[in-house]
MIDOSE-1310 file (N, C-alpha, C; in nm, 2 decimals, decimal comma, always signed):
residues 60
mrwg	-0,67/-0,27/-2,81/-0,66/-0,23/-2,68/-0,63/-0,34/-2,58; -0,71/-0,45/-2,59/-0,69/-0,56/-2,50/-0,55/-0,63/-2,53; -0,51/-0,63/-2,66/-0,38/-0,69/-2,69/-0,27/-0,61/-2,61; -0,27/-0,48/-2,61/-0,17/-0,40/-2,54/-0,17/-0,43/-2,39
kdar	-0,29/-0,44/-2,33/-0,30/-0,47/-2,19/-0,24/-0,61/-2,16; -0,27/-0,71/-2,24/-0,22/-0,85/-2,22/-0,07/-0,85/-2,24; -0,02/-0,77/-2,34/+0,13/-0,77/-2,36/+0,20/-0,71/-2,24; +0,14/-0,60/-2,18/+0,20/-0,53/-2,07/+0,20/-0,63/-1,95
rtas	+0,09/-0,70/-1,93/+0,08/-0,80/-1,82/+0,18/-0,91/-1,83; +0,20/-0,96/-1,95/+0,29/-1,07/-1,98/+0,44/-1,02/-1,95; +0,47/-0,90/-2,00/+0,60/-0,84/-1,98/+0,63/-0,82/-1,83; +0,53/-0,77/-1,76/+0,55/-0,75/-1,61/+0,58/-0,88/-1,54
lmvg	+0,50/-0,98/-1,58/+0,52/-1,11/-1,51/+0,66/-1,17/-1,55; +0,70/-1,15/-1,67/+0,83/-1,20/-1,71/+0,95/-1,14/-1,63; +0,93/-1,02/-1,58/+1,04/-0,96/-1,50/+1,00/-0,97/-1,35; +0,90/-1,04/-1,31/+0,87/-1,07/-1,18/+0,78/-0,97/-1,11
qpdy	+0,71/-0,89/-1,18/+0,62/-0,79/-1,12/+0,48/-0,83/-1,15; +0,41/-0,87/-1,04/+0,27/-0,91/-1,05/+0,18/-0,79/-1,10; +0,06/-0,83/-1,14/-0,03/-0,73/-1,20/-0,10/-0,65/-1,08; -0,10/-0,52/-1,08/-0,16/-0,44/-0,98/-0,31/-0,45/-0,97
evyv	-0,38/-0,45/-1,09/-0,52/-0,46/-1,09/-0,57/-0,59/-1,03; -0,50/-0,70/-1,05/-0,54/-0,83/-1,00/-0,52/-0,83/-0,85; -0,41/-0,76/-0,80/-0,39/-0,75/-0,66/-0,50/-0,67/-0,59; -0,54/-0,56/-0,65/-0,65/-0,48/-0,59/-0,78/-0,55/-0,58
ahae	-0,81/-0,63/-0,69/-0,94/-0,71/-0,69/-0,93/-0,81/-0,58; -0,82/-0,88/-0,56/-0,80/-0,98/-0,46/-0,81/-0,91/-0,32; -0,74/-0,80/-0,30/-0,74/-0,74/-0,17/-0,88/-0,69/-0,13; -0,95/-0,63/-0,22/-1,09/-0,59/-0,19/-1,18/-0,70/-0,16
athp	-1,16/-0,82/-0,23/-1,25/-0,93/-0,21/-1,22/-1,01/-0,08; -1,09/-1,02/-0,04/-1,06/-1,10/+0,07/-1,02/-1,02/+0,20; -0,99/-0,89/+0,18/-0,95/-0,81/+0,30/-1,02/-0,68/+0,29; -1,16/-0,67/+0,29/-1,23/-0,55/+0,27/-1,21/-0,44/+0,38
eqpp	-1,16/-0,49/+0,50/-1,14/-0,40/+0,61/-1,01/-0,32/+0,60; -0,92/-0,36/+0,51/-0,79/-0,30/+0,49/-0,78/-0,23/+0,35; -0,74/-0,11/+0,34/-0,72/-0,05/+0,21/-0,61/-0,11/+0,13; -0,62/-0,13/+0,00/-0,51/-0,19/-0,07/-0,39/-0,09/-0,08
ldrt	-0,27/-0,14/-0,10/-0,15/-0,06/-0,12/-0,17/+0,02/-0,25; -0,11/+0,14/-0,25/-0,11/+0,22/-0,38/-0,01/+0,16/-0,47; -0,01/+0,20/-0,60/+0,08/+0,14/-0,70/+0,23/+0,15/-0,66; +0,27/+0,26/-0,60/+0,41/+0,28/-0,57/+0,45/+0,18/-0,45
affr	+0,37/+0,17/-0,35/+0,40/+0,08/-0,24/+0,39/-0,06/-0,29; +0,30/-0,10/-0,37/+0,29/-0,23/-0,43/+0,42/-0,27/-0,51; +0,46/-0,17/-0,59/+0,58/-0,20/-0,67/+0,70/-0,21/-0,58; +0,72/-0,13/-0,48/+0,83/-0,13/-0,39/+0,83/-0,26/-0,31
lhea	+0,72/-0,31/-0,27/+0,71/-0,43/-0,19/+0,76/-0,55/-0,27; +0,71/-0,56/-0,40/+0,76/-0,67/-0,48/+0,90/-0,66/-0,53; +0,95/-0,54/-0,54/+1,09/-0,52/-0,57/+1,18/-0,57/-0,45; +1,13/-0,53/-0,33/+1,20/-0,58/-0,21/+1,20/-0,73/-0,20
rrfg	+1,09/-0,79/-0,23/+1,08/-0,93/-0,22/+1,17/-1,00/-0,33; +1,18/-0,94/-0,44/+1,26/-0,99/-0,55/+1,41/-0,98/-0,53; +1,45/-0,86/-0,48/+1,59/-0,82/-0,48/+1,65/-0,82/-0,33; +1,56/-0,83/-0,24/+1,60/-0,81/-0,10/+1,57/-0,67/-0,05
sgga	+1,56/-0,66/+0,08/+1,52/-0,53/+0,13/+1,64/-0,44/+0,17; +1,76/-0,48/+0,14/+1,87/-0,40/+0,18/+1,90/-0,28/+0,09; +1,82/-0,27/-0,02/+1,84/-0,15/-0,10/+1,94/-0,17/-0,21; +2,03/-0,26/-0,20/+2,13/-0,28/-0,30/+2,08/-0,39/-0,40
frcc	+2,13/-0,38/-0,52/+2,09/-0,48/-0,63/+2,17/-0,61/-0,59; +2,10/-0,72/-0,60/+2,16/-0,85/-0,58/+2,13/-0,93/-0,70; +2,23/-0,98/-0,76/+2,21/-1,07/-0,88/+2,18/-1,21/-0,84; +2,26/-1,26/-0,75/+2,25/-1,41/-0,71/+2,25/-1,43/-0,56
């Protein structure tokens, strides 16, 4: 079970997607007055940071 979770985390980091559970733990510890983003918003935020917020795919 742990092997699968570690493999998923490694694969996510390889494609530039940080771990959601780590983000939630950090957000709750450092910003308790703000609710953390949900999974969809978290994913979209990091996709926008990675590819730009224009909505189009950018390779370079």
